[in-house]
C-alpha positions as CSV (number, residue, x, y, z in Angstrom):
1,M,-66.5,-44.6,12.6
2,K,-68.1,-47.4,14.9
3,K,-71.3,-47.0,13.0
4,I,-69.1,-47.7,9.8
5,V,-67.3,-50.5,11.4
6,S,-70.4,-52.2,12.5
7,L,-72.2,-52.1,9.1
8,L,-68.8,-53.5,7.8
9,L,-69.1,-56.5,9.9
10,V,-72.8,-57.0,9.2
11,F,-71.7,-57.3,5.6
12,V,-69.1,-59.6,6.0
13,M,-71.1,-62.0,8.1
14,V,-73.9,-61.8,5.4
15,V,-71.5,-62.6,2.6
16,S,-69.8,-65.2,4.7
17,L,-73.1,-67.2,5.6
18,G,-73.9,-66.9,1.8
19,A,-70.8,-69.1,0.8
20,F,-72.2,-71.9,3.1
21,S,-76.1,-71.8,2.2
22,A,-78.2,-71.4,-0.5
23,S,-80.4,-68.4,-1.1
24,A,-84.0,-68.6,-0.5
25,D,-84.8,-68.6,-4.1
26,E,-81.8,-71.0,-5.4
27,T,-82.9,-74.8,-6.4
28,I,-80.1,-77.5,-4.8
29,K,-79.1,-79.5,-7.5
30,V,-78.3,-83.4,-6.5
31,G,-75.8,-85.5,-8.2
32,L,-76.3,-89.4,-8.0
33,I,-73.7,-92.0,-9.1
34,T,-74.7,-95.6,-9.2
35,L,-73.1,-98.6,-9.6
36,H,-75.5,-100.1,-11.9
37,D,-78.6,-99.0,-13.2
38,E,-82.5,-99.6,-12.3
39,N,-82.1,-103.4,-13.0
40,S,-80.1,-103.8,-10.1
41,T,-82.3,-104.0,-6.7
42,Y,-79.6,-102.2,-4.9
43,D,-79.2,-99.5,-7.3
44,N,-82.6,-99.1,-7.8
45,N,-83.5,-98.6,-4.3
46,F,-80.9,-95.6,-4.3
47,I,-82.5,-94.0,-7.5
48,T,-86.2,-94.2,-6.3
49,A,-85.2,-93.0,-2.9
50,T,-83.4,-89.7,-4.0
51,Q,-86.2,-89.4,-6.8
52,E,-88.6,-89.1,-3.9
53,A,-86.3,-86.9,-1.6
54,C,-85.8,-84.4,-4.6
55,A,-89.2,-84.2,-5.4
56,K,-90.2,-83.5,-1.7
57,M,-87.3,-81.0,-1.1
58,G,-87.9,-79.1,-4.5
59,A,-84.5,-80.3,-5.6
60,E,-83.0,-81.0,-9.2
61,L,-81.6,-84.3,-10.0
62,V,-79.1,-85.6,-12.2
63,I,-78.7,-89.6,-12.1
64,K,-75.4,-91.2,-13.8
65,T,-75.9,-95.0,-13.8
66,G,-73.3,-97.7,-14.5
67,V,-70.3,-95.8,-13.1
68,S,-67.8,-98.3,-12.1
69,E,-65.6,-98.8,-9.0
70,G,-62.7,-96.8,-10.9
71,E,-61.3,-93.6,-12.5
72,D,-64.8,-93.5,-14.0
73,C,-66.3,-92.5,-10.8
74,Y,-63.6,-89.5,-10.4
75,E,-64.4,-88.2,-13.6
76,V,-68.4,-88.5,-13.3
77,A,-67.9,-87.0,-9.6
78,C,-66.1,-84.1,-11.2
79,D,-68.5,-83.4,-14.1
80,L,-71.4,-83.4,-11.8
81,A,-69.5,-80.7,-9.7
82,D,-68.7,-78.8,-12.9
83,D,-72.2,-79.0,-13.7
84,G,-73.5,-77.3,-10.7
85,C,-74.2,-79.9,-8.5
86,D,-74.4,-78.5,-4.9
87,I,-74.5,-82.3,-3.7
88,V,-72.6,-85.4,-5.2
89,F,-73.7,-88.8,-3.9
90,A,-72.5,-92.2,-4.9
91,D,-73.8,-95.5,-3.9
92,S,-71.0,-98.1,-4.0
93,F,-68.3,-99.1,-1.5
94,G,-65.6,-99.0,-4.2
95,H,-66.5,-95.5,-5.2
96,E,-65.2,-93.8,-1.8
97,D,-61.6,-93.4,-2.8
98,Y,-62.6,-91.3,-5.8
99,M,-64.9,-89.5,-4.3
100,I,-62.5,-88.3,-1.9
101,R,-60.5,-87.4,-4.7
102,A,-63.4,-85.3,-6.1
103,A,-64.1,-83.7,-2.9
104,K,-60.3,-82.3,-2.3
105,E,-60.8,-80.7,-5.6
106,Y,-64.5,-79.1,-5.2
107,P,-64.6,-77.7,-1.6
108,E,-67.4,-75.7,-2.3
109,V,-69.6,-79.0,-3.2
110,Q,-70.7,-81.6,-0.5
111,F,-69.8,-85.2,-1.6
112,L,-71.8,-88.2,0.3
113,H,-71.0,-91.7,-0.1
114,A,-73.1,-95.0,1.3
115,T,-71.3,-97.9,2.9
116,G,-67.7,-96.4,3.3
117,Y,-65.7,-95.9,6.5
118,Q,-62.9,-93.0,5.3
119,A,-64.9,-89.6,6.2
120,Q,-63.4,-89.5,9.9
121,I,-60.3,-90.3,8.6
122,V,-59.5,-87.8,5.7
123,N,-61.5,-85.3,7.8
124,L,-62.6,-83.1,4.8
125,D,-65.6,-80.6,5.6
126,N,-67.3,-81.5,2.4
127,F,-66.9,-85.6,2.4
128,H,-69.4,-87.5,4.4
129,D,-70.0,-91.3,5.0
130,A,-73.6,-92.7,5.5
131,F,-75.4,-95.8,6.2
132,A,-78.1,-97.5,8.2
133,S,-78.8,-100.0,11.1
134,I,-79.7,-102.6,8.6
135,Y,-78.8,-105.3,10.8
136,E,-81.7,-104.6,12.8
137,G,-83.9,-104.6,9.8
138,R,-82.2,-107.9,8.7
139,Y,-82.7,-109.5,12.2
140,L,-86.3,-108.8,11.9
141,A,-86.2,-110.5,8.3
142,G,-84.7,-113.4,10.1
143,V,-87.2,-113.7,12.7
144,A,-89.8,-114.0,10.0
145,A,-87.8,-116.4,8.2
146,G,-87.3,-118.3,11.3
147,L,-91.0,-118.3,11.8
148,K,-91.7,-119.8,8.4
149,L,-89.0,-122.4,9.3
150,Q,-91.0,-123.4,12.3
151,E,-94.1,-123.4,10.5
152,M,-92.5,-125.9,7.8
153,I,-91.1,-128.0,11.0
154,D,-94.6,-128.3,12.4
155,N,-96.1,-129.2,9.1
156,G,-93.7,-131.8,8.4
157,V,-92.6,-130.3,5.3
158,L,-88.8,-130.7,5.7
159,T,-87.1,-133.9,4.7
160,D,-84.0,-135.6,6.3
161,A,-82.0,-133.7,3.4
162,N,-82.8,-130.4,4.9
163,Y,-81.0,-131.5,8.5
164,D,-77.4,-131.6,8.7
165,E,-75.6,-134.4,10.7
166,N,-75.9,-132.5,14.0
167,G,-79.8,-132.5,13.4
168,N,-79.7,-128.5,12.7
169,V,-82.1,-127.2,10.0
170,K,-80.2,-126.1,7.0
171,V,-80.6,-122.4,5.8
172,G,-78.7,-120.9,2.9
173,Y,-77.4,-117.2,1.9
174,V,-76.3,-115.6,-1.0
175,G,-73.6,-113.0,-0.7
176,A,-71.4,-110.6,-3.1
177,Y,-68.2,-110.2,-1.2
178,T,-66.7,-111.5,2.2
179,Y,-67.0,-107.6,3.4
180,A,-68.1,-106.8,6.8
181,E,-71.0,-105.4,5.4
182,V,-72.1,-108.7,4.3
183,I,-70.8,-110.4,7.1
184,S,-72.8,-108.0,9.5
185,G,-75.9,-108.6,7.3
186,Y,-75.9,-112.4,7.1
187,T,-75.0,-112.8,10.7
188,S,-77.7,-110.8,12.1
189,W,-80.3,-112.3,9.7
190,F,-79.1,-116.0,10.9
191,L,-79.3,-114.8,14.4
192,G,-83.2,-113.8,13.9
193,V,-83.9,-117.2,12.5
194,R,-82.0,-118.8,15.2
195,S,-84.0,-116.7,17.9
196,V,-87.0,-118.8,16.6
197,V,-85.6,-122.1,15.6
198,P,-82.3,-122.5,17.8
199,N,-81.1,-125.7,15.8
200,T,-80.4,-123.6,12.6
201,A,-77.2,-124.1,10.6
202,M,-76.3,-121.8,7.6
203,K,-74.1,-122.1,4.6
204,V,-73.0,-118.9,2.7
205,T,-71.7,-118.9,-0.7
206,F,-70.1,-115.4,-2.7
207,T,-70.5,-114.6,-6.1
208,G,-67.4,-111.9,-6.4
209,S,-70.2,-109.3,-7.6
210,W,-72.8,-107.3,-6.4
211,Y,-74.8,-107.9,-9.5
212,D,-74.6,-110.9,-11.2
213,E,-77.8,-112.6,-12.0
214,T,-76.0,-115.9,-13.2
215,A,-73.8,-116.1,-10.3
216,E,-76.7,-115.6,-8.1
217,K,-79.0,-118.1,-9.2
218,E,-76.2,-120.3,-9.3
219,G,-75.1,-120.1,-5.8
220,A,-78.9,-120.2,-4.7
221,N,-79.1,-123.6,-6.8
222,T,-76.2,-124.9,-4.9
223,L,-77.5,-124.1,-1.8
224,I,-81.0,-125.6,-2.5
225,A,-79.2,-129.0,-3.8
226,D,-77.5,-129.2,-0.4
227,G,-80.7,-129.0,1.4
228,A,-81.4,-125.4,2.4
229,A,-84.9,-125.0,3.6
230,L,-85.1,-121.4,3.3
231,L,-82.7,-118.6,1.6
232,S,-81.9,-115.0,1.7
233,Q,-79.4,-113.0,0.0
234,H,-77.4,-109.7,-0.1
235,A,-76.8,-109.6,-3.7
236,D,-78.7,-107.7,-6.4
237,S,-80.7,-109.3,-9.0
238,M,-83.6,-111.6,-9.2
239,G,-81.1,-114.9,-9.7
240,A,-81.5,-115.9,-6.0
241,P,-85.4,-115.3,-5.7
242,T,-86.0,-116.7,-9.2
243,A,-84.2,-119.9,-8.1
244,C,-85.8,-120.2,-5.1
245,E,-89.4,-119.7,-6.8
246,T,-88.5,-122.5,-9.1
247,A,-87.6,-124.9,-6.5
248,G,-90.6,-124.1,-4.2
249,V,-88.1,-122.9,-1.5
250,P,-89.3,-119.7,0.7
251,D,-86.9,-116.6,0.1
252,V,-86.3,-113.4,1.9
253,T,-85.3,-110.7,-0.2
254,Y,-83.3,-107.7,0.2
255,N,-84.2,-103.9,-1.1
256,V,-87.3,-105.1,-2.8
257,P,-90.0,-107.4,-2.3
258,T,-90.1,-109.9,-5.1
259,G,-94.0,-111.1,-4.4
260,D,-95.0,-110.1,-7.8
261,A,-92.4,-112.5,-9.4
262,C,-92.2,-115.0,-6.9
263,P,-95.7,-115.3,-5.3
264,N,-95.2,-119.0,-4.1
265,T,-91.8,-118.3,-2.0
266,Y,-91.4,-114.7,-1.2
267,V,-91.8,-114.1,2.7
268,I,-90.5,-110.6,3.4
269,Y,-87.7,-108.2,2.5
270,S,-85.7,-105.6,4.4
271,R,-84.1,-102.3,3.0
272,I,-82.2,-99.0,3.6
273,N,-84.6,-96.1,2.8
274,W,-82.2,-93.7,1.5
275,A,-84.6,-90.8,1.3
276,P,-84.4,-89.3,4.8
277,Y,-80.7,-88.9,4.5
278,I,-80.9,-87.0,1.1
279,E,-83.7,-85.1,2.5
280,Y,-81.3,-84.2,5.5
281,A,-78.2,-83.4,3.4
282,I,-80.5,-81.2,1.2
283,Q,-81.7,-79.2,4.3
284,C,-78.2,-78.9,5.6
285,V,-76.8,-77.2,2.3
286,T,-80.1,-75.0,2.3
287,D,-79.6,-73.8,5.7
288,G,-76.0,-73.9,5.6
289,T,-75.3,-76.2,8.2
290,A,-72.8,-78.7,8.5
291,I,-73.6,-82.3,7.5
292,D,-72.7,-85.0,10.0
293,T,-69.3,-86.8,8.7
294,D,-70.5,-90.1,9.7
295,W,-74.5,-90.5,9.9
296,V,-76.3,-93.4,10.7
297,G,-80.0,-94.1,10.0
298,T,-82.3,-96.0,12.4
299,F,-85.8,-97.3,13.0
300,A,-86.5,-93.8,14.2
301,T,-85.5,-91.9,11.1
302,D,-87.4,-94.4,9.0
303,S,-84.4,-95.2,7.4
304,V,-84.4,-98.7,8.3
305,Q,-87.6,-100.8,6.8
306,V,-88.8,-104.4,6.8
307,G,-92.2,-105.1,5.4
308,S,-94.4,-106.1,2.5
309,I,-95.2,-109.5,4.1
310,G,-95.4,-112.2,1.3
311,A,-98.2,-114.9,0.9
312,A,-95.3,-117.6,1.8
313,A,-94.8,-116.1,5.2
314,A,-96.1,-117.9,8.5
315,A,-99.2,-116.8,10.1
316,G,-99.0,-114.4,13.0
317,T,-95.7,-112.8,11.1
318,E,-96.7,-109.3,11.4
319,E,-97.8,-109.3,15.0
320,A,-94.6,-110.9,16.2
321,L,-92.3,-108.5,14.4
322,E,-94.0,-105.6,16.1
323,E,-93.1,-107.1,19.5
324,V,-89.6,-107.7,18.5
325,K,-88.8,-104.4,16.8
326,A,-90.5,-102.7,20.1
327,K,-87.8,-104.6,22.0
328,L,-85.2,-103.2,19.7
329,L,-86.4,-99.7,19.8
330,S,-86.2,-99.8,23.5
331,G,-82.6,-101.5,23.6
332,E,-84.2,-104.6,25.8
333,L,-83.1,-106.7,22.5
334,Q,-79.6,-106.3,21.1
335,V,-78.9,-108.2,17.6
336,F,-75.6,-108.8,18.5
337,D,-76.1,-110.0,22.3
338,C,-73.0,-112.0,23.1
339,S,-74.8,-114.6,24.9
340,T,-76.6,-115.6,21.9
341,F,-73.6,-116.9,19.6
342,T,-70.0,-118.0,20.1
343,V,-66.6,-117.7,18.1
344,N,-64.7,-120.8,18.0
345,G,-66.5,-122.0,20.8
346,E,-65.8,-118.6,22.9
347,T,-68.2,-116.0,24.2
348,L,-67.0,-112.4,23.2
349,T,-66.2,-110.2,25.8
350,S,-65.2,-106.5,26.3
351,E,-61.7,-108.1,27.1
352,T,-61.4,-109.9,23.7
353,N,-63.2,-107.4,21.4
354,E,-63.0,-103.5,21.7
355,H,-66.6,-103.1,20.2
356,V,-68.3,-105.2,23.1
357,V,-70.4,-103.1,25.4
358,D,-72.5,-104.2,28.2
359,G,-72.7,-107.9,26.7
360,Y,-73.2,-106.9,23.3
361,F,-71.2,-106.2,20.1
362,A,-72.3,-102.5,19.5
363,E,-72.5,-102.4,15.4
364,S,-72.4,-98.8,13.7
365,A,-71.6,-97.1,17.3
366,T,-68.1,-95.8,16.1
367,Q,-68.6,-95.4,12.2
368,S,-71.8,-95.7,10.0
369,A,-70.7,-98.7,7.8
370,P,-70.6,-102.1,9.5
371,Y,-67.5,-103.5,10.9
372,F,-68.8,-106.8,12.6
373,D,-66.6,-109.2,10.6
374,L,-66.6,-112.3,12.8
375,Q,-67.3,-115.5,11.6
376,I,-69.6,-117.0,14.4
377,D,-70.2,-120.5,15.1
378,G,-73.2,-122.4,13.2
379,I,-72.3,-120.4,9.8
380,S,-70.0,-122.1,7.4
381,L,-68.7,-120.3,4.2
382,L,-68.6,-122.4,1.1
383,N,-65.9,-119.9,-0.6
384,T,-64.4,-116.6,0.3
385,V,-64.2,-113.5,-2.3
386,F,-62.6,-110.3,-1.2
């Protein structure tokens, strides 16, 4: 009798494990939902990374592009689940509510979402948020921009129009929305610039769209006309880089290097490399192990990348960035060190802000998505779009 019970227990364990992991000869199927198509630098970054990860892991991939941040997302997510996808991944902030709805209906499918914040709140075993410490990458890209700016100052390239009434060098930034993700990004970039050129001031303009080439170009031209000596952006088309190339203004890009299209003005780029996360999720499904509710990629996981230094970059940029990166990795340097900025003339402390730890704002420590949403002194907004 004991032997029969033992055999039954073994059988139950095998069946149970089978419900959570793929068999050795089963191919994992991944569905990717993107807001736009490959013409968007942001979406193309997801598409290429997911293709690379699936090829490496031997997984099947189905891509659905042009999926709106609305009911369309829910329907496509359900279709992918019905089509046999083991993993469904969506890439835009506004997809999250619809992915959660689909996750509740398909508990056997793992739903992944980039840039979201609700995974810890809804507490579903099959819904997960992910992001990366790209603020560190943007800071490094800002350092490269600061080095370029200092080179321009030293070479006497700047004119009176490039300085404000307080003697600060003007730089500009084209953003999509006034969200924490964008604020965290442009603030970390600005702090990187100012670590090299302390007397820098920045103006930010928002387009109200993640991908609008005309609006992004117009925003860049507005900043350039105002005297911005150098630009960067958190927007997904070639609008801003093209405007910079036309005007001869150095530019730091996001998601893709633009050296081929903008050889005279491209400095450097930063991006989140999503391939490590997709590989991790596929491996978890294969092994039957849990995927982190809130996953944060870092330099260590190769999820944060800065590089492809352009011809417009200052001499010595690569060596300088290696030194700064080493300090970031060791913890010697914190991007949001509260001694390096003020908000309304005041220094942040743990008494005034819950996210301040040991003298710095601890970004991405309590959730994967950025939550630095403070407007620091030295940055002014031309408009706001929520």
